[in-house]
N, C-alpha and C positions, 0 to 999 in steps of 0.2 A: 779356226776361230781366234779372233784377236781379243784376248781377255784384257779387262781394264782394272787398274789398281789405283789407289790413292797414295800419292807420294809427297804431298805437301798440303798444309792446312793453315789458314789464317782467320782470326776472329777479332773483330772490334764490336763488342756487345755491351749491353747494360751490365752484364755480369763481370766484365773485365776487358782490358785492352789487349789481351793475348789469348791464345788457345788455352794455355796452362792456367792463367788466372780465372778465365771463365769456367773451365772445368772444375777447378777446386771449389769455386763458389757454388757451382751447380750441385756437386755431390755433397756439399755442406748444407744444402737446402736453403740457401740465402736468397731472400727476395731483393730485387734491385729496383723495386717500385717506390717512388716518392712523389713529393709535390713538384709540379712543373716549375722550373726556374728560368725558362727562356723568355717569358713574357708575363704580363699581369694576368693571372689565371682566374681572378675572383669572379669575373662575369660569366664564366663557363660552368655548366652543370657538372662536368667532370674536370677536376683540378689536379689530377694525378697522371703520371706516365712513368715509363721505364726509360730514363735518359742514359745515354753514354756519359760517363764521368771521367774528366781528366784527359780527354782526347786532345792531342797536340798535332795539328795538321802540318806543322813545320818539320815533323819527323819524316814526312813523305813529300813535301812540296817546298820549293823556294818561297821566301817570304812574299815576294811580289805576286806569286801565283795563288796564295791562300784566298784572297778576296775575289779571285776570278771564278772559282769553281764552287758549285753548290755543295752543301754538306753531304748530300747523298753520294755525289761523285767522290768526295774526299774519303768517306767511309769505304766505298767500294774499292778504290785504288789502294788505300792503306791495307785492307785485309788481303787483297790479291798480291801485293808486293811482299807481304809477310809470308803468304803461302809459297810464293816462288822462292824466297830466301830459305824457307823451311825445306823445300824440295832439293836444294843444293844443285840446281840445274842452271847452266848458263846458256842463254840463247845466243847463237853465233850466226854469221851470214850463211854458214853451211847447213844449219838445221832450222833456220827461221821460218821457212815455208811450211814446215811440218808442225808448227806450234800455233794453235788457235786460241781464241778468247771468246767466251760467251758469258757475260755478266749482265744480269737483269735487274729490274726494279718494278715494283707495282705502280707507284705514282711518280717516281723520279724526283726532279728538282722542285718540290713543293715549296720549300722555303724561298728559293729564288723567285718563283712565280708570285708568291704572296707579297714579298717585299717590293718587287718591281711594279706590281699592280698599284701598290700604295704610292710609290714614287711617281708613277705616271699620272695618277689622279691628282697628286699634290703639285707637281712641277711640270707636267707636260712631257712630250716625247724626248726632249733633251736630257731628261733625267734617267733615261733607259740606257743601261750599259751596253756597249758593243759585244760584250761577252755574255749577255743575257741568254740568248738562244742556245749557244754552245754549252753554257753552264747547266741548263736544266734538261736537255734532251737525254733520254735514258741510255742511248747507245754510246754516249760520250765516255762512260766508264770503260767500256771495251776499247774504244778508239784511242783514248789517252794512254791506256795501258800498252797497247800495241806500239804507239809512238815511243813510250818510255823504254820498253823492253826490246823493241825491234822484232816483234812477233808478226810474221807476214802471212799466217794461215787464216783459216776461217775467222771472221770477226763480225759479230752482231750482238743484239740483245734480245732477251725474252721478256715479254710483258704479259703476265697471266695472273694478276692479282696475287693472292696469297699462295698460289702454286708456282710462282715465278722461279724460285731457286731450284725446285725439284725439276721443272722443265728445262732449266739451263743445264743442270747436271745430266739430265737425260739426253739432251741434244749433243753435249760434249761426248758422252759415252758412245752414242751412235756414230758420231764423226770418226772416232777412233776405230770402232768396229768396221766401218766402211773403208778403212784405210785412207781416209782423207787427212789424217793427222796422226802423229805419234804421241802428242801431248796436248792437253787442253787446260786452260785456266777457266774455271767455271764458278758460278755462285750468284749471289744477289745482295743488294744493298737497299737501304731505306732510311730516309730522314723526314718523317712526316709530322714531327712534334712542332707544329707552328699553329698560329691562330686559326688559319683556314682549315687545317687538318683536324684539329680538335673540334672546331665548330661543325664540320661536316659529319664527323662520326657521332657527335652529340645529337645533331639533328636526326640522324638515323636511329637513335636510341640503342646503339650497339655497345656502348662502353659502360663500364662499371661507374657507379656514383658513390662508391664507398670512400668518400674523401676523408673521413675521420680515421680510417685505418688503411693507409696506402699499401703497406706491405702485405695486408691480408685481402687485398681487393681481387687479385687474379686467383681464382679458385675453381679450376676445371673439375667437373663432375660432382661438385659439391651442391647440396640442396639450396644453399644460400647464395649461389653465384648470381650476379646481376649484370654480366657483360664482360667484355675483354678489356685489357689494359694495353694502351698503345706503347710500342717500343720502337727502337731505332738501332741502326748499326749495320754490320755486314759480316757475312761469312764467305770464304773462298777456298777453293781446292785446286791443287794441281792433280789432274788425273792423267794416267799414262798407260800405254800399251805394256803389258806385263813383261814381255821379253826385252823391250826397250829399257824398262826400269831395271831389270836384272843385269843387263849388260853394263850399265853404268854404276852398278852397286848401290842403287837407291834404297833407302829404307821404305818399307811398305806398311802403311797403316791398316789397310783393309782392301776389300774387293767390292766392286759394283757387280752384282750378279743378275739383277733383273729390274725391269722398268714396267710400270703399269700406268696407263693414262686413259682417262674416260671423261665423259660429260654427263651431267645430270639431265640436261634438257628439261628442266623443271621450273626454276625460278631464278631471278637475277641476284638474289642474295641468300635465300633460304635453301637448305638441302632438302631433299625428299625425306619424309618422316622415317622411312625404312633404311636410309643410308645406302641405297642400292648402288649409286655411282661410286661412292667411296669403297664399298665392298668389291665392286668389279675391278677397280684400280689395284687394290691389294691382291686380289686373285690373279690378275694378269702378271703382277710383279713376281709373285711366287711361282707361277707357271713358267715364266720367262727364265727364272733362275734354275729351273729343272728340279724344284723342290716340291714337297707336299706341305699343306698347311701346318701339320703337326711338327714340321722341322723348325718353324719360327719360334724363337724363345722370347722375343721382345718386340713391342711396337712403340715407337716414339710417335705419340698421337698428335694430330693437328690440335685437338684439345684447347679450344680458344677461351673457354669459360662462358660460353653463351648457352642459353637454355635449349634451343633447338639443335645446335651443332653438336654438343657433347652427347646428347641422347642418340642422334643419328649415327655418330661415329661408333658409339657403343653397340648399336644394332648392326652396324656394318661388320664389326669385329665378330660378333656372334654369328652373323650370316655366313661369314667365310669359315670360321674355325669350329662352329658347332659346339659340342660338349668340351672340346679342347680349349675353348675361349676362357674357361674358368681357370686354366692352368697357365695361361700366357700372361706375361707382365706387360702392362700398358701404362706409360706415364706421359705427362705433359709438362715439358720444361718451360712452357709459356707461363706456368704458375710462378716462375722465378724471373724470367727475362721479358715478360710481356709478349705482345704480338708485333713482330717486326714486318708484317705484311709481306712484301716481296722478298725481304731478307730472311724471313722466318725459317724457311726450309733449309737454307744453307747452315744457319746457326744450329738448328736441330740435327742436321745430318752430321755435323762435327761431333756433337755430343753423343749421337748414336754410334758413330765409329769408335769413339773413345770408350763407350760402354762395352763394345765388343772386345776392344784391345785390353782394357784394364779389368774387365770382369766386375764392374760396378754399375748398377742401374740408377740413374738420377731419379729423384722422387717427384711426385706431384705434391707440392706443399699446399697448405691451407685446405686440405681435404679433411674437414672435421665432421661433417654431417653428410655422408654420401647420399646423393639422389637415389631414390629407390629404383629409378629406371637406369641408373648407372651402377651396375653391380659386378664389375670385373675387378681384377687385382691391379689397382692403379699405383702401386708402390707408394702408399700414402706417407707423406711428411718426412720420411727418413730414407736415405739411399740404401740400396741393398747389394751386398756382395754376392754375386752370382755369375758363374761362367756361362756365357751364351755362345751359340754357334752362328745363328742367323737372326737378322733384325730387319724390320720394316720402318721406314720413316715417311710419314704422311704429310701431304700438303694439299689443301682444298681451298678454292678461291671463289670470290664473287663471279657470277656468270655461270656457276655450276661446273667449274673445271677442277679436275682431280688428278693428282700425280702421286704415286707411291713408288719408293725405291727400296729394293732389297739389297742389303749389304751383308757381306760375310767376312770372317776373320782373314787376316793376311795369310 
């Protein structure tokens, strides 16, 4: 058995421009939601989002490259380069073929698509950049990283809506287990806060309209929730075969123990009322890890702050854990950083791994009036010091796709 461990992490999120800054703000219960600053927001029903603040692409790209690549690509490459630096591993011609990359996104270069469409409409084909297509295709994050780092192993992207990052982590895990790689760079990125992105989610009536209280808008499991808050950014990992990591003296943050992936086969956006697909994904992750449900101490919930989703996930937890569900801690960090779509799972996995490592459970903020159908321990409003052994991190996406990952301590 080739065991898989986490040896590097990178975050560019609404909570901060690094893993440590994001973690400190998460355990402080700080909301990163505010008014949209990228464009004139007044015409939209929803005027709030969780934007990344202070990001400088020149930290990762030469000045001439910045205008070339969509913000989604910039976020993904930035977080991944930080994760590689954190891992203290150098890719060389001798090991390059054993290092792979799987970085995904839910919608990819939406900003570039939006702006190029406007340019085409106003000025015709000559206004379309030759970098347009390379800039917005989702696998360019993985491709550019390989070019930058010299990684010659497995290289592709995952696209599975809001389960993207979890699927990317899962694919990297299995590549190492199959002995196709010794190390994988995995994660997800998203930059959907643009006019067309906001308009699309407004049209689907999926987002919160609590424009008068932005920081209180994302409120998973609360009776007064009215939809999710859109976020952006990226999370990335270096995952590695355990003996390979030990031989080079790498620090180990935690272990990937189990993967569970299912489909609802029910509806293109809504989960089944009983949360069966989500429950089966968690069950498979626990079984794959060789654990029992009562071994799990914490679930980082998908917890989007939508009416149907939060109830279905609560039922899924109850369906798997039974009476033990009342004793398990469940929190949604989306209450603080919003919903990063394809990047959400990677950000939340970083926070889950740090919860295991540090013995601190990040809270679900804005949980003032719990929905009567949401009656678990959601670690309301304040982080909790609690040593934990094993945790699940959930990611569920449009199309009825579900992925749950079981993590353990180093």
